[in-house]
C-alpha positions as CSV (number, residue, x, y, z in Angstrom):
1,M,-14.6,-19.4,-64.3
2,S,-14.8,-22.9,-65.7
3,G,-14.9,-21.9,-69.3
4,R,-18.1,-23.8,-69.9
5,N,-20.1,-22.8,-72.9
6,I,-23.0,-20.8,-71.4
7,I,-25.0,-18.2,-73.2
8,I,-27.5,-15.9,-71.3
9,E,-29.9,-13.9,-73.3
10,N,-33.1,-11.9,-73.1
11,L,-36.0,-13.7,-74.8
12,Q,-38.2,-11.1,-76.5
13,Q,-41.6,-12.6,-76.1
14,Q,-44.7,-12.2,-73.9
15,P,-45.1,-14.5,-70.9
16,I,-47.2,-17.6,-71.9
17,E,-50.3,-16.5,-70.0
18,S,-50.6,-13.4,-72.0
19,H,-51.0,-15.5,-75.2
20,M,-54.6,-15.9,-76.3
21,V,-54.6,-19.7,-76.6
22,E,-52.8,-22.4,-74.8
23,F,-53.0,-26.2,-74.8
24,V,-51.7,-28.5,-72.1
25,E,-52.1,-32.3,-71.8
26,R,-51.2,-35.0,-69.3
27,K,-51.4,-38.8,-69.8
28,G,-52.1,-40.3,-66.4
29,L,-50.9,-43.3,-64.4
30,G,-52.9,-46.0,-66.3
31,H,-52.5,-44.6,-69.8
32,P,-50.6,-47.1,-72.1
33,D,-47.8,-44.6,-72.8
34,Y,-47.4,-43.8,-69.1
35,I,-47.3,-47.6,-68.4
36,A,-44.5,-48.0,-71.0
37,D,-42.5,-45.2,-69.6
38,S,-42.9,-46.5,-66.1
39,L,-41.8,-50.1,-67.0
40,S,-38.7,-48.7,-68.8
41,E,-37.7,-46.7,-65.8
42,E,-38.4,-49.4,-63.3
43,L,-36.2,-51.8,-65.3
44,S,-33.4,-49.2,-65.4
45,L,-33.6,-48.7,-61.6
46,E,-33.6,-52.4,-60.9
47,L,-30.6,-52.9,-63.2
48,C,-28.8,-50.1,-61.4
49,K,-29.4,-51.9,-58.1
50,E,-28.3,-55.2,-59.5
51,Y,-25.1,-53.8,-61.0
52,N,-24.3,-51.9,-57.8
53,K,-24.8,-55.0,-55.7
54,R,-22.6,-57.2,-57.9
55,F,-19.9,-54.8,-59.0
56,G,-20.2,-51.6,-57.0
57,T,-21.0,-49.5,-60.0
58,I,-23.7,-48.8,-62.5
59,L,-23.0,-50.5,-65.9
60,H,-24.1,-49.3,-69.3
61,H,-27.7,-49.8,-70.2
62,N,-30.5,-48.1,-72.1
63,V,-33.8,-49.9,-71.8
64,D,-36.0,-47.2,-73.3
65,K,-37.8,-49.3,-75.9
66,V,-40.8,-50.8,-74.1
67,L,-43.7,-51.6,-76.4
68,L,-47.3,-52.2,-75.1
69,V,-49.7,-53.8,-77.5
70,G,-53.3,-53.4,-76.4
71,G,-55.4,-56.5,-75.7
72,E,-59.1,-57.1,-76.1
73,A,-61.8,-57.0,-73.4
74,K,-65.5,-57.2,-72.9
75,P,-66.5,-54.9,-70.1
76,V,-70.2,-55.1,-69.0
77,F,-72.0,-53.5,-66.1
78,G,-71.3,-55.5,-63.0
79,G,-68.6,-57.7,-64.6
80,G,-66.8,-58.3,-67.9
81,E,-63.6,-60.2,-68.9
82,V,-60.3,-59.8,-70.7
83,I,-60.6,-61.8,-73.9
84,S,-57.0,-61.3,-75.2
85,P,-54.3,-60.2,-72.8
86,I,-52.2,-57.1,-73.1
87,Y,-48.8,-57.8,-74.6
88,I,-45.7,-56.0,-73.2
89,L,-42.3,-56.2,-74.8
90,M,-39.4,-55.1,-72.6
91,S,-36.7,-54.0,-75.0
92,G,-33.5,-52.0,-75.2
93,R,-29.8,-52.7,-74.4
94,A,-28.1,-53.7,-71.2
95,T,-24.9,-55.2,-70.0
96,T,-25.7,-58.9,-69.6
97,E,-22.2,-60.3,-69.1
98,V,-19.1,-59.0,-67.3
99,D,-15.5,-60.1,-67.3
100,N,-14.8,-59.9,-63.6
101,G,-11.1,-60.7,-63.1
102,G,-11.0,-63.4,-65.8
103,T,-14.4,-64.9,-64.8
104,K,-17.4,-64.2,-66.9
105,E,-20.4,-63.3,-64.8
106,K,-23.9,-63.4,-66.3
107,I,-26.6,-60.8,-65.2
108,P,-30.2,-62.1,-65.3
109,V,-31.5,-59.1,-67.2
110,G,-34.4,-61.0,-68.7
111,R,-35.7,-62.1,-65.3
112,I,-35.2,-58.7,-63.9
113,A,-37.2,-57.2,-66.8
114,V,-40.2,-59.4,-66.2
115,E,-40.1,-59.2,-62.4
116,S,-39.8,-55.4,-62.4
117,A,-42.7,-55.0,-64.8
118,K,-45.0,-57.3,-62.8
119,R,-44.1,-55.6,-59.6
120,W,-45.0,-52.1,-61.0
121,L,-48.3,-53.3,-62.5
122,K,-49.4,-55.0,-59.3
123,S,-48.6,-51.8,-57.3
124,N,-50.2,-49.3,-59.6
125,I,-53.0,-50.9,-61.8
126,R,-55.0,-52.4,-59.0
127,N,-57.6,-54.3,-61.2
128,L,-55.2,-55.8,-63.6
129,D,-54.2,-59.4,-62.9
130,T,-50.5,-59.8,-64.0
131,E,-51.0,-63.6,-64.4
132,S,-54.0,-63.5,-66.8
133,H,-54.5,-60.0,-68.1
134,V,-51.0,-59.4,-69.5
135,I,-48.1,-61.2,-71.2
136,I,-44.7,-59.8,-70.4
137,D,-41.9,-60.7,-72.9
138,H,-38.3,-59.4,-73.1
139,R,-35.8,-58.8,-75.9
140,I,-33.0,-57.0,-74.2
141,G,-30.0,-56.7,-76.5
142,D,-26.9,-58.4,-75.3
143,G,-23.8,-56.4,-74.3
144,S,-20.7,-57.2,-72.4
145,T,-17.9,-55.1,-70.8
146,A,-14.7,-55.6,-68.9
147,L,-15.4,-54.6,-65.3
148,V,-11.9,-53.1,-65.0
149,C,-12.4,-50.9,-68.0
150,N,-15.7,-49.7,-66.6
151,Y,-14.0,-48.6,-63.3
152,D,-11.3,-46.9,-65.3
153,N,-13.8,-44.9,-67.2
154,R,-15.5,-43.7,-64.0
155,K,-12.3,-42.4,-62.4
156,G,-12.2,-39.3,-64.6
157,N,-15.0,-37.3,-66.1
158,T,-18.1,-39.3,-67.2
159,C,-18.6,-38.7,-70.9
160,A,-21.8,-38.3,-72.8
161,N,-22.8,-41.5,-74.7
162,D,-25.0,-39.6,-77.1
163,T,-25.4,-36.3,-78.8
164,S,-28.7,-35.0,-77.5
165,F,-30.3,-32.0,-75.8
166,G,-32.4,-31.3,-72.7
167,V,-35.0,-28.6,-72.3
168,G,-36.7,-27.1,-69.3
169,Y,-38.7,-24.0,-68.3
170,A,-40.2,-22.3,-65.3
171,P,-42.4,-21.3,-63.7
172,W,-45.5,-23.4,-64.6
173,D,-48.5,-21.3,-65.3
174,T,-52.1,-21.7,-64.2
175,L,-53.2,-24.2,-66.9
176,E,-50.1,-26.4,-66.5
177,N,-50.6,-26.7,-62.7
178,L,-54.3,-27.3,-63.2
179,V,-53.9,-30.1,-65.7
180,F,-51.1,-31.8,-63.6
181,D,-53.0,-31.5,-60.3
182,S,-56.3,-32.8,-61.8
183,E,-54.7,-36.1,-63.0
184,R,-52.8,-36.5,-59.7
185,F,-56.0,-35.9,-57.7
186,V,-58.1,-38.4,-59.7
187,N,-55.3,-41.0,-59.2
188,S,-54.8,-40.2,-55.5
189,D,-55.4,-42.8,-52.8
190,Y,-58.0,-40.5,-51.3
191,L,-60.1,-40.4,-54.5
192,K,-59.7,-44.2,-55.2
193,K,-61.0,-45.0,-51.7
194,R,-63.9,-42.6,-52.1
195,L,-64.7,-43.8,-55.7
196,P,-63.3,-47.3,-56.3
197,E,-65.2,-47.3,-59.6
198,V,-62.6,-45.0,-61.1
199,G,-59.7,-46.7,-62.9
200,E,-56.1,-45.4,-63.3
201,D,-56.2,-44.5,-67.0
202,I,-56.8,-40.7,-66.7
203,K,-56.1,-38.3,-69.5
204,V,-56.5,-34.5,-69.1
205,M,-56.5,-32.0,-71.9
206,G,-56.5,-28.4,-70.9
207,L,-57.5,-25.5,-73.2
208,R,-57.2,-21.9,-72.2
209,T,-58.8,-19.2,-74.3
210,G,-58.0,-15.8,-72.9
211,K,-59.0,-16.0,-69.3
212,E,-61.3,-19.1,-69.6
213,I,-60.2,-22.7,-69.1
214,K,-61.8,-25.9,-70.3
215,L,-60.6,-29.3,-69.0
216,T,-61.6,-32.4,-71.0
217,I,-60.9,-35.4,-68.8
218,A,-61.2,-39.1,-69.9
219,A,-61.5,-41.4,-66.8
220,A,-61.7,-45.2,-67.4
221,M,-64.3,-46.8,-65.1
222,V,-64.0,-50.3,-63.7
223,S,-67.0,-52.3,-64.9
224,R,-67.3,-54.8,-62.0
225,N,-67.8,-52.0,-59.6
226,I,-70.6,-50.4,-61.6
227,P,-73.9,-52.4,-61.7
228,D,-75.8,-50.2,-64.2
229,M,-75.9,-47.0,-66.2
230,S,-77.6,-45.1,-63.4
231,H,-74.7,-45.9,-61.0
232,Y,-72.2,-45.0,-63.7
233,L,-73.8,-41.6,-64.2
234,S,-73.9,-41.1,-60.4
235,V,-70.2,-41.8,-60.1
236,K,-69.4,-39.6,-63.1
237,A,-71.3,-36.7,-61.5
238,E,-69.6,-37.2,-58.1
239,L,-66.1,-37.4,-59.8
240,K,-66.8,-34.2,-61.7
241,R,-67.9,-32.4,-58.4
242,A,-64.8,-33.7,-56.6
243,I,-62.5,-32.3,-59.3
244,E,-64.3,-29.0,-59.2
245,D,-64.3,-28.9,-55.3
246,K,-60.7,-29.9,-54.8
247,I,-58.8,-28.5,-57.8
248,T,-60.6,-25.9,-60.0
249,W,-61.7,-23.7,-57.1
250,K,-58.1,-22.8,-56.5
251,C,-57.9,-21.3,-60.0
252,D,-58.4,-17.6,-60.5
253,M,-60.0,-18.2,-63.9
254,P,-63.4,-19.7,-64.6
255,V,-63.0,-23.5,-65.3
256,E,-65.4,-25.8,-67.1
257,V,-64.9,-29.6,-66.7
258,Y,-65.9,-32.1,-69.4
259,L,-65.8,-35.7,-68.2
260,N,-66.0,-38.7,-70.5
261,N,-67.3,-36.6,-73.2
262,A,-67.8,-39.5,-75.7
263,D,-70.5,-41.1,-73.5
264,I,-74.0,-41.5,-75.0
265,P,-76.0,-42.9,-72.0
266,E,-79.3,-43.2,-74.0
267,K,-77.5,-45.6,-76.3
268,G,-75.7,-47.5,-73.5
269,I,-72.3,-46.1,-74.4
270,A,-70.0,-45.4,-71.4
271,Y,-66.3,-45.5,-70.7
272,L,-66.1,-49.0,-69.1
273,T,-63.0,-51.1,-68.7
274,V,-62.4,-54.4,-66.9
275,T,-58.9,-53.4,-65.6
276,G,-59.1,-49.6,-65.3
277,T,-56.8,-49.0,-68.4
278,S,-57.6,-48.7,-72.1
279,A,-54.6,-50.9,-72.8
280,E,-57.1,-53.8,-72.4
281,M,-59.0,-52.6,-75.5
282,G,-56.5,-52.2,-78.2
283,D,-54.9,-48.9,-77.1
284,D,-51.2,-49.3,-77.5
285,G,-48.3,-47.6,-75.7
286,E,-44.6,-47.0,-76.2
287,T,-41.8,-45.4,-74.2
288,G,-41.3,-41.7,-75.0
289,R,-44.7,-41.1,-76.6
290,G,-46.4,-39.7,-73.6
291,N,-45.6,-36.9,-71.2
292,R,-42.3,-35.0,-71.5
293,T,-39.8,-35.0,-68.7
294,N,-41.8,-32.4,-66.7
295,G,-44.9,-34.6,-66.7
296,L,-46.8,-32.6,-69.3
297,I,-47.2,-32.1,-73.0
298,T,-47.0,-28.4,-73.8
299,P,-47.0,-27.4,-77.5
300,Q,-46.7,-23.7,-76.6
301,R,-43.5,-24.3,-74.8
302,P,-40.2,-25.8,-76.0
303,M,-40.0,-29.5,-75.6
304,S,-37.5,-32.3,-76.2
305,L,-38.9,-35.5,-77.9
306,E,-36.3,-37.6,-76.0
307,A,-37.6,-40.7,-74.2
308,A,-35.9,-40.2,-70.9
309,A,-37.4,-43.2,-69.1
310,G,-35.2,-46.2,-69.1
311,K,-32.0,-44.5,-70.2
312,N,-29.0,-44.9,-67.9
313,P,-28.8,-42.2,-65.2
314,V,-25.0,-41.9,-65.3
315,S,-24.0,-40.9,-68.8
316,H,-27.1,-40.5,-71.0
317,V,-27.5,-36.8,-71.4
318,G,-30.9,-37.3,-73.0
319,K,-32.1,-38.1,-69.5
320,I,-29.7,-36.1,-67.3
321,Y,-29.8,-32.8,-69.2
322,N,-33.6,-32.7,-69.3
323,V,-33.7,-33.1,-65.5
324,M,-31.0,-30.5,-65.1
325,A,-32.6,-28.0,-67.5
326,A,-35.8,-28.1,-65.4
327,S,-33.7,-27.6,-62.2
328,I,-31.8,-24.6,-63.6
329,A,-34.9,-23.0,-65.0
330,D,-36.7,-23.3,-61.7
331,K,-33.8,-21.5,-59.9
332,V,-33.4,-18.8,-62.5
333,A,-37.1,-18.1,-62.5
334,K,-36.9,-17.2,-58.8
335,I,-34.4,-14.4,-59.4
336,K,-36.0,-11.0,-58.8
337,G,-37.0,-9.4,-62.2
338,V,-37.3,-12.7,-64.0
339,S,-40.8,-13.6,-65.4
340,E,-40.0,-16.8,-67.2
341,A,-36.8,-18.9,-67.8
342,Y,-36.1,-21.3,-70.6
343,V,-33.1,-23.6,-70.6
344,K,-31.7,-25.6,-73.5
345,I,-28.6,-27.8,-73.1
346,V,-26.9,-29.7,-75.9
347,S,-24.3,-32.4,-75.5
348,Q,-21.6,-33.8,-77.8
349,I,-20.9,-37.5,-77.7
350,G,-17.6,-38.3,-76.0
351,R,-17.5,-34.9,-74.3
352,P,-17.6,-34.8,-70.4
353,I,-21.2,-34.5,-69.3
354,D,-20.3,-31.6,-66.9
355,D,-19.0,-29.6,-69.9
356,P,-21.9,-29.1,-72.3
357,H,-21.5,-28.3,-76.0
358,M,-23.7,-25.3,-75.2
359,A,-26.1,-24.2,-72.4
360,D,-28.5,-21.6,-73.6
361,I,-30.4,-19.7,-70.8
362,Q,-33.2,-17.6,-72.2
363,V,-35.0,-15.2,-69.8
364,V,-38.2,-13.3,-70.2
365,S,-37.7,-10.4,-67.9
366,E,-40.5,-8.5,-66.1
367,G,-41.6,-5.6,-68.2
368,G,-39.3,-6.6,-71.0
369,K,-36.4,-4.9,-69.3
370,P,-32.8,-5.9,-70.3
371,L,-30.9,-8.2,-67.9
372,N,-28.5,-6.3,-65.7
373,S,-25.0,-7.5,-64.8
374,S,-26.1,-8.6,-61.3
375,M,-28.8,-10.9,-62.8
376,R,-26.4,-12.3,-65.4
377,T,-23.8,-13.1,-62.7
378,E,-26.5,-14.8,-60.6
379,I,-27.7,-16.9,-63.5
380,D,-24.2,-17.9,-64.5
381,A,-23.5,-19.0,-60.9
382,I,-26.6,-21.2,-60.9
383,V,-25.6,-22.9,-64.1
384,E,-22.0,-23.4,-63.0
385,D,-23.1,-24.9,-59.7
386,E,-25.5,-27.3,-61.4
387,F,-22.8,-28.6,-63.7
388,S,-20.2,-28.8,-61.0
389,N,-22.6,-31.0,-59.0
390,I,-24.0,-32.9,-61.9
391,N,-23.8,-36.2,-60.1
392,K,-26.6,-35.0,-57.9
393,I,-28.9,-35.6,-60.9
394,T,-28.0,-39.2,-60.9
395,D,-28.8,-39.4,-57.2
396,L,-32.2,-37.8,-57.7
397,I,-33.1,-40.2,-60.4
398,L,-32.0,-43.3,-58.4
399,A,-34.0,-42.0,-55.4
400,K,-37.1,-41.5,-57.7
401,K,-37.1,-37.8,-56.9
402,A,-36.8,-36.5,-60.4
403,M,-39.8,-36.0,-62.7
404,L,-39.3,-38.0,-65.9
405,Y,-42.7,-38.5,-67.3
């Protein structure tokens, strides 16, 4: 045994779907908070590439402080314009200068910040003009390090650069899958080709009461693609049918879909945007205010308030442990006799990241039965294996295969 601090315990509670009420939320691709998370993470990934290219290693950075200040727009049927552009401030800390064998080498962090933000916006918010609809600024805090010292630190165990914790659970229940899948469907290439009037700012709030589900969905519509209210209502009805046909039919509970519930057609009120995101109309965003690291906001489940996006993927446990906790929970939940698994991992600054201050594995067993020795051994082996191969988490993050928001 490694001697890692691992506690395995029975959690004395009913599975989440037996609770009378449940809320689940997801902020979609074009939501200002999702945009802020994405720009933080894109900058981190680009810095990782640049550091690796120049020095063969990932240097210290945490660029998890992106702020989006909403602009002002005037959408009208068949057209509209952005009056005041969206303002985005790329912020955080990064290594901007390295002493490489006695020669100081500057890293163009500011340029990388602006370029990575524009590239992501162009690829994902298709009706937003990055030259006229948005202003991208940067205030990345300076930092410098001796390259030799950085290599020396990587030879041994990588140490946590923060005291933080990560949380994960499995499996997802019916409502969680429904909320996640609904947003992903509305923002799919298939749906956008079928209904180009629909923008990227999609927000889904799910409510389950007993065995009944209600989905309240806000979908920003693109004004230049909608000539009048009649067309708007037609698109809205078709989108609602598409969600019901593609998503809700798979659910074994009755589902009611509410779409753009604030519309008042008789007064000419509809959810119109010029760019497809509410960021154009004063809706602000900030890294870490949106979805948790599993892509959902789940008040009935344990959550970390950590802003994972933008943190370095090598030593920041606020990022690594959240991804790892979800991975452990998923594997534990597959063990025969396990109904639900909850994983909470806490770090201690300066401690090797593969040696947690504590890993607490809580299990809701089928029928409330106590965990037997075989189950405990299997769970312990899963946790030990995850920590023994913790570098795989960094690889997943760099390959964009880890859910972060």
